[in-house]
N, C-alpha and C positions, 0 to 999 in steps of 0.2 A: 410260112406256108398257110398257117391257120388264118391269119388276117386276110391273105389273098382269097382263100376259099370263102371267108365270111363276106367280103365285098362282092365276090362273084355271085353268091346266092342272093344277096339283097338286090343286085341289079337284074339278074336273069331269071331266077326261079319263080318270082311272083307272076311272070308273064306266061309261064309254060303250063301245059296241061299235066295232069298227074302221070299219064303214061310217058310223056316226053321228059318229065323230070326224072323218072326212073331210068329211062334209056340214056339220057344225057350223063347222069351220075355214073352209071355202070360203064359206059363206053369211053368217056372222056376224062373222068377224074380218078376213079379207083385205081386204074393201072399205073398212075403216075405219082402216087404219094406213098410214103412209108408209114404214116400214122394210121392208127386203127379208126375205122369208120363203122358207125352203128346208126341205122336209120329205122325209125318206127313210124307207123301210120297213125291216124287220128284215134285209133282204138288202143294204142299202146303195144301193138304187135310188131315184131321185127320183120322188116321187108328187105333190108340190105345189111350184110354182116361180112366185112372183107377179111382176108387172110391175116393181116397184121393184128386186127382186133381179136381174131380167134387165138392167135399166138399169145397175146397179152393175157387173155382170160383163161387159157388152157382148155378151151372148148372146141367142139366141131361145129361147123355152120349149121348142120341139120339138127343140132341140139337147141338152136336158138331161133332159126328162121320159122316164121308162122306162129310163134308162141308169144304170149304176153310177157313183157319185161319182168314182171314180179314173179312169174312162174320160174324163170331161169335164175333170177337173183332175189331169193326170198328175204335177204337181209335188208333190201331197199324198201322204200315206201314212196308215196306220192310226194313227200317233202324232201327226202334225201336223194332221190334219183334226179340227176340233172336233166335227163331226157324228159321225164314226166313233168318236171317243174316247168321246163320250157314249153312243152306241149300245152300245159294248162294256162301259162301266163302269156305266151307269145313273145316273150322278151329273151334276147340273146344273153347267154352267160359266157364270159371269156375267161380263160385261164383259171378255171375253178378246180380245186383239188377234190377228189372223191376217193374214199376208201370203202371197200365192200367185200362181201364173200360171194364167190361164184357158186355154181351148182355143185361143185365138188368140195365146197367148204374152204377153198383157198382164198386167203386175203389178197386183194388186188388194190393197188394205189395208182391213180392216173391223174393227169392234168388235162381237163376237158375244155373244149370250146363247143358250145351247143347252140344250134341255130334253128329257129322255127321255119318250117316250109309252108308257104302261104299261097293260096290260089283263090282269086276273087274275094280277097279280104277275109278268107276263112283259113284257119290253121288246119292243114291236112296231114301234118306229120312233124317230125323233128330229126335233125341230123346231128350226130356228135363226132367230133374229131378228137381222138384221145392219144395222149403220149404216155407211154408206160414209165412210171417212176417207182414201181414196186421195190426194186432192189435198192434204189437210192433212199426211199422212205424207210425201208427196213434198216439200212445202214445208219441213217440219222438217228433212229430210235435206239440203236445199239450204242451210238456215240453218247447220247444223253444218259443212258443207263450206266455206261462205264464212268462217265463224269460224276454221276450221282454216287457211285460206289467210293469215289475219292473223298466224299464228304461224310463225316461221322454224324450220328444222330444229333449231336449238340451243335452241328453247323460248322465244326472245325475240320479243316482239311487234314487228311492222313499225311503223315510225314513222308515226304519225297526226298530221297537222297540226292538225286541227280539234277537238282535245279541249278540255274545259273546265278552267280553273284558278280559284283564288280571285279572280283579277283579273277573271274573267267575271261575278262575283256583284255585283249593283248594289243598293244600298239603305243607308239610314242610320237606319231605325227601330230603336229600342233593343232590342226583342225579336229582330229580324232580325240585328242586330249580335251579339247574344248567341249566336244559332245558329251564326253564322260562327265565332265564337271557339271554340265547342265543337268544330266541324268541324276547325279548325286544330290544336287539341290532339289530336284523333283521328288526324290525319295523322302524328303523332310516335310512334304505337304500332301494334301489329298486332292489337289486340283487335277483336272483332266490334262492329259499329255497327248501331243501329236508328234509321232516320229516319222520323219521322211528319210528314206534310204532305198537305193536300188535293191533288186532281188539279190539275196546272198550277203548283204552287208552286216546282218546280225541284229535286225530290229527286235525279234523276240528275246534275244540275249539281253538287250538293253531293258526291255519291258520287265523281264523276270528280275533283273538286277535291281530295278527301281522298287519292285514289289517286296523283294526279300530283304531290303534294307529299310523298309518303311515300317510304320506302326501296325500295318496290316499283315506283316510277315507270317503270323500264325493262322491267318484266315486263307480261304481258297484263292489260288491264282488259276484262272480258266482262260484258255486261248481259243479263238474261233477265226478261221479264215473265211472272210465274207465272200470270196470268189469260189469257194469249194462246193456250194450248194445253191440250187435255184431259190428264188425269192420266197415261194410259197412254203418251202421247207425251212428256210432260214428264219422266217418270222416265228414259226412254231418253236424252233430250237431256242431262239433268243428270249421270247416272251412267255413260252409255255402254251399249253393247250387246255381247254376246258371241255369236259364231256359234252358231246352233242354239237360242238362247233362245226364239225363235218362228220360224215359217216365214218365210223371207226375211231373217232377221236376219244381219248381218255384224259382224265385229269393228270397233268404232268407239269411239274415246274420247269421253267426255262432257265437259260444260263444266268440271267440276271438274279433270279432267286437262288440258284446254286452258288453264285459268287457273292452272296450277301455278306457284307462285312469285309470283303476282300477286293480283288482286282479282276476286271474283265478286259482282256486284250483282244481288240478287234483288228485283225490284220487285213490289208487290202480293202479298207473301208470305201475306197473309191469305186469298188466293184459292186457295192450295195446299191440297190435301186433307190431312186429319189423318194418314192413313196415310203419305203422302209426307213430311209434316213429321217423322214419327217416324224415317224413314230419313235425312232431312237431319240430325236431331239426332245420330244415331249417327255420321255422318261427321264432324260438328264435334267430337264428344267423342273419337273414336278416331283422327282424322287419316288415315284411309284410306278408299278407295272401292272398292266391288265392282260391276262392270258387271252389268247385267240379264242373268240367266242364266249368269253367270260364277261361278267358284269361287276366283279369285285376288284377294287383297287388295292394292290398289295404293296405296302411301303418297303423300300429297299435302300440299302446303304452300300453302293458299289462305286469304286473308282474306275473310270474308263481311261485306258491307254489305247489310243488308236494309231494305226500305222498305214502309210501309203507308199507304194513303190514308184509313184510319179509325183512330180512337183505339184503340191496342193493348189498353188495359184493357177497353174495350167489346168488342173482338174476342175477347178471352179469355172474357168473360162469355157471349158469344153462341156460344161453341165454334167460332170460326173460326181461332183461334191456340191451339196447345197451350201450356199454362202452362210446362211444362219447357223448351220451345224458346224461349219468350219470355225466360226467365231466362238462357238460354245466349247469345242474340244481343243482349240489351239491356245489354251491358257499358257501352257509351257511347250515350247517348240524345240525339238531336237533334230538336227540334221546330221546324219551319218555320212561321212565322205566315202566315195567309192574307192576301191582298192587301187585303181590306176592313179589316183591322186595321193596315194600313201606309199610311195616307192620305198622309203626307208623302213617301212613295216614289213615288207615282203620277206627279207631274210629272217626277221624275228619270227614271223608266222611259220616259215618253213622249218626252222629249228624246233618250234613248239610241236608241229604236227609230226615231225620225224620222231621226237621223243614219245609222243602219244602212241604212234603206230609201232614203234619198237616194242613197247610193252604189250600192246594188243595183239600184234602179229608174231611176237617172239623173234624179232630181228635185231641186228646189231649194225644199223646204218648210222654213219657219223654226219654226213653232209650231202649236198648235191654238187655236181661238177661246176666249174666256173662257166663253161659255155652254156650249160643249162640254166644257171643263175642269170646270165646275161639275157637269155631268151625270156626268162620269167620277168625280168625287169623291163623288157621292151614290149611285153604283152599287155593288152588293154584290160583283160580280166572282166568280160561282160557278166560273168557269174559271180564275181567278187570273191570274198573269202571262202564261200562254200565251194566254188570252182577250184580254188587253190588246194583246199583240203582234199577234194576228190582226186586231183592230179597226184598229190603226194601219196594218198592211200593206194591208188592204182599202180603207181611206180614201185612202191615198196612191196607190193604183191609179186612183182616181176624180179625183184632182187633175190639172189640165192645166198651166196657166201660173201658177196661184195660188201664193202663199207661205204661206197659212194654211189649215189643215184646218178646215172648218166642218161644221155639222150636215148640210148638203145633200150632203156627200161621204161620209157614212156610210150603209150600206144601211138601207132602211126598217125591217127587222126589228130592227136594232140599236137604233134610236131607240125603237121600241115596247118592247123589252126594258127599256131604261133608264127609260122613263116608268112602266112597271109596277113597276119596282123602287123608284123614288122614291116612288110612291104607297104602296107597302108599307112603306117606311121611315117615312113620316109616320103611317101607321096604327099601326105598332108603337110609335112615340114617344108617340102619344096614349094607347095602351093602357097603356104604362108609367106615364104621368102619372096616369091614372085609377086605377091600382092603389092609390095612396095617398089617394084621395078618399073621405072618409066621407060627405060631404053634397054632392049635385050642385049644389044652389042656392048653397052657399058657394063652390064651385069656379067656377061661372059668374060670380058677383059679383066674384070675385078677378080673373078675366079682364077683365071690364068695367072694373074700377078701373084696371087697367094700361093698357088702351086709352085711356080718357079722360085719364089722367095723361100719357101720351105725346103726345096731341094738344094738351093744354093747354101743355105745355112747348114743343112745336114752334111754337105760336102766341103764346108769351110771355104766356100766361094771358089772351088776348083772348077774352072770352066770346062775342061776336057771331061772330067768325071761326071759333072752335072749334065752336060749335053748328051753324053752317052746314056745316062739313066733316063733322061727325058725322051730320047729317041729323036733328037733334032740336031742340026749341024751347029758347029761352034759359032759360025757367022750369024746364024739365025738367033742363037741364044744371046750373043752380044748385042744384037739389034733390040731384042726384047728387054734386056737389062737397061739399055739406054732409054727405051720407050717408057718403061715403068719406073725409071729413076731408081733402080735397085742398086746401082753402084755405090750410092751414098751409104747403104746399109753395110757394105763390106768394110767401110773405113772405121 
């Protein structure tokens, strides 16, 4: 939306008179967007202030309209106000973070795109499109503060009892065992690791296990999901901020500094913007970090374990991961197989989760029923181990005095998902078989031959009994026996 409006103004606004600009904005743009809009004239006074902007800043339009910007927002100045900066420079600012205090003293954080309004090569005002990130910004600050509390003054991480180790990893599938073996070898080095696994396969479990069996075990382990926050906030969280880097910024160490001596786990690194990936690459190559807005280089010793939920090669091809960053972090590569490829591990995981939730929920469940186990074995598990765990927890909450989890204990949507999945499996298997079929008639005759042969064997080649079970006449059965040369099998 912001890019569209930017282009629109560059093309059309320059040619319009001041009055037409005002009318066009009010009639055609303001009613159709959700972002906050704030427009000032060449004197810095507000001439347009829409409802979303009023909601963001907690003010009424009549408190802002006709007044100079710095009267309403005294915490800003000519340099820190994006509107005034654009008014003075005539240059557009895109996706710029701004934090400031409104007239009521409330701290506001926004991401702004600010555009000069030009008439006859003269700047006659500026328009700002703002997106409210106050809650997200506050939450990110709380996250950093909480993470800082986990680190003692001497830089060591407070003892956490519930961390994962290799003893927490359950499975005997050969590809899964291979992934564990690679992870154990990785724990003996300090090289970067790239873990590839679908959502719910246990990537952080592997990352923590590597850390807590390494020489860094007594130092911090910090995890950050790169898809959880917008780029502007993620940069400050990773690298830290320096006072004055943006309005409201304070000196604050980032996750690299907090994890110094330990491990930083970056999940869903493929969701990180390419520009931020370039900054991450520089940190990895040079072993120092510079806070956002700072000038000082801070040396760090941090091991990076990165993870992606999509194939990294495909992510490179789709321009979601920089090729140079991939080569830098892919020193040790670990691929966690999805649960659908680990069928022999499903009963083991079921038993493990039943024991876990027996203790947690004070239940006495022994097992799941055979028909439910068959359904579990035929299900594709798009959510992998996490989904299986949720299914077991949900089912055990429905169990009263019973000792066996049955289909009636699972939520209706779960059974529906499974039935859809089983039907899809059968359909895919049939499609795979038909790929090698050159002649449909031959294929159908082959199936008929197998069916008749199986019934004949089950009835010890008794023609009368077999024809009755197949629902065909004795004469027709004898014809098909000769046709498919099944009589020789009876001898």
